[in-house]
N, C-alpha and C positions, 0 to 999 in steps of 0.2 A: 504494500500500500504506500502511495506517495505521501510523505510527510510535508506539512507546511514549513515555511521559514518564519523566523520571529525576529523582531527588534524589541529588546526589553530594556527598561531602565534599571540600572544597577544600584541606584541610591547614592549615598554619600559616605565614603569610607566604610567602616563596619556598622552602618546605621541600624541594622536589625539586631545587633548583638551587643548593645551598649550596657545592658544589665548584667553584672557579673554573676548573678544567681540564675540567669536564664529566663528571667521574666519577660513580659511583653515589651516590644520596642516602644519608643516614643509614639504617641497617638498619631503624629503627623505622618509617620512612615507606614502605618498599618494598612491603608488601602493598597499600597504597592506591595507590601509583604503578603497580603492575602492573594493578590494577583499571582505572585511568584509561587506561593504554596500550591495553587491550583493548576500550574502550568502544564505539568506532565499529564495529569488526568484529562486535560482539555484536548489532548491530541487524539487522532484516530487510532493510534496504537502506540505502545511504549517503544521509544527508540532503542536500537541496539547500541548506539553511541551518539555523542554530541560533538559537533564541530563548532567552536565558539570563537568569535572575533571580538576582541575587547578594544575599547578606546584607549587602553593603557599600554599598548605594545605597538611600536612602530619600528620598522627596519628599512634600510635603503632599498632592498628588494624583499619580496614577500618571504617570510619565514614560517615554517610549520614545526610544531613541537612534537618530536617523535619519542619523547621520554615515556617509559613504562610506568613510573611512579613519581610524578613531579612533586617537588616541595611547593610550599606556598610562599609567595613574595608579598611581604607586608609593606606595600608601597603607599601607605598613608601615614600621616604625621599628626602628633598631638592628641592622640586618643588614649583612653584608659589602658593601663598595662595589660589587663586580661585580654584585650582585643588583639594583642600580638602573640597570643597563645591559642588562637582558634585553630581548629583542624577541619579539613574536608579531604578525606583520604581516598577519593575515587581513583581507580586506575586510569592511566593514560590509554590512548587508543592509537598506537603507532601505525597500525594498518590503515586506519582512516586518514591519519596525517600523510602517509606516503601516497595513498590514493588521491588525496586532495592535491598534493604536490605534482603528481603525474598529470592530473586534469589541467592544472594551471600551466604547466610546461607545454602541454599540447596546444593550449590557447595562446602561447607565445609570451607568457609572463615569466620573468626571471624569478626563480624560487630556490630557497635553500632550506636544509633541514638543520635543526638544533635540538638538544636535549637537556641543556644545563639550566636554562631559565626556569624559575618557579612560576606557578599560575598567579597572576596579579589579582588584585581585589575586584577588578571588573569581571573576573571569572568566579572566584571562590565565594565571594559574598552573596551574589544572587543564587548561585548553584547550591550553596549550603541551605538556603531556604527552599529552593525548588526540588532538590534531590537530597533530602536530609540523610538518607541511608547511604549516600555516596556509592551507589551501586549501578551507575551508568558510566561506562568509560567515556573519557573526554579527550579531545585533541584541540589545541589552541592554534589559531592562525593569526599572524600579525597583520596590521595595516601596512601599506607601503607609505614611506615617510613623505612622499610628495602630496599625499592626501587628495589626489585628483578624483573628483566625484564620478565622472563618467567611467574612468578606468576601474574604480571600485565596484561600480554596477556591473561592468564586464567581468570582473573577477568573480562576482556572485553568479553570473550566467555560466561561467566555466565550471563552477562547483555544483550546479543544479543536478547532475546525475546522481549525486549522493543521496538526494531525497528519495530515490527509488531503491536505495540500498539500506534503508533503515536508519539513516543518519539525520538527526535534527540539526539544522544550521541555525545558529543563534547569533545575532549581532547584539552586543552589550555596550550601551552607552547612556547618554541622557539627551532627551530631545531639546532641553534648554540647559546650557552650561556656562554661566557667567558668574564665577565665584565672587566677583566684586559687588554684585547687586543682589540684595535679598530683601524680603519683606515687601512693603507697600509699593516701593519703586519698581519692583519687578512684575507686579500683577498685570497691569494693562498691556505693556509690550509683550510679555511672555504669552498672554492669552491670545493676542492678535497674531503673533508668530505661530503659535500652536494651530490656530484655525487655518492659517494660510498653508502651513506645511501639511497638515492633515488633508486638506483639499487636494493638494498635489499628490500626496502619497496614495490616496484612495481614488485617484482618477480611474475610471473604468477602462480606459484605453491604455493597454500596457506600454505601448511605444511613447505615447504622450506623457504617461506617468513618469517614465524614466527620464525623458527630456526635462520635465518640470522640476523633478527632484534634483537632477544634476545641476540645474540652474538655481539652486537654493539661495544663492546670494542676492537674487533679485526679489526675494520675498520680503514682506514688511519686517523690520527689526532683525534681519538676519545677522548682521555683525554684532548687534547687542546680545542676541541669544547665544552666539558662538564667536567670541573674539578670536578663538582658534578652534578649528572644526573637528578635532580628533574624536570628540564624543558623538559627532553626528555621522561620521564615515561608516561605522558598523551598520547603520541603516541602509546605506547604499549597497553593501554586500548582500544583506538579507533581501532587499528589493530585487536585485539582479537575479539571485537564486530562485526567487519566487516566480519568475517567468510571467506567463500570461494569466496566472491564477488571480482570483479576486483578492483585493487588498482591503483590509479593514483595520480600524482602530479597536483594539480589544482591551485597552486600559487607559484610564484618565484619572489623574489625581493632582493634588497641589501640595508641593513641599517648598518651604523657604520662600513662599510667594511665587514659585515657578509653576506654571502649567506643564504637566509632564504626561507623556503618552507612550503607549506601547502599540506595536503594529504586528499584524499577521498577514502573510502572503501565501496564497494557494489554499 
């Protein structure tokens, strides 16, 4: 069965795990947390593996993580000590990583393999919520450091055959990511940006959808929403891999005054 592709918000740092006793997260984050909790059950079948693209890994050329048991990379700062002892011990998916690398090379993209880097918090924080049993193998794919939107949509298209092989392709980022603006000052522009981006992402014509999303900088408040676009680019990969399937927004919440969305393709 063909799996959809997803773009999910991964929150802020270890936002779902701030209570050292394992209690509920801050109420602000709970709608996003509930979305992630239900993610796997919302699929037509349980994936045999996940291929995840995080906004926290960039390389000059695309890298795929082929490690069998990756460590965690605690790439956030200033949080409580216990959040640097979190564990999510899912196995890696070297076979999926190498299959992804092969597909990308066939499509003309320079790709390399690596196995030393740990999974960053764009991977393990949302996956610790979505797959608490850590029982689905996962491979991580980097962004390409030039952050070209059309090329990242094409990268997603190259990866699309994985959807028929039991692999769930997940882009992990944030639909709004301006750390300098929070609270009331963010509400109106982030809401207008969210509406404009969602209209482009859910365009029923797949070709026009790709063109409009690749031209994201023309949308209202684009540079305000993303002073740098690394947290948006995982959306491009998920959209490209989603192909001609229907595109829908399947999550909406508000954190830090930011309107935040998640999307599903196919």
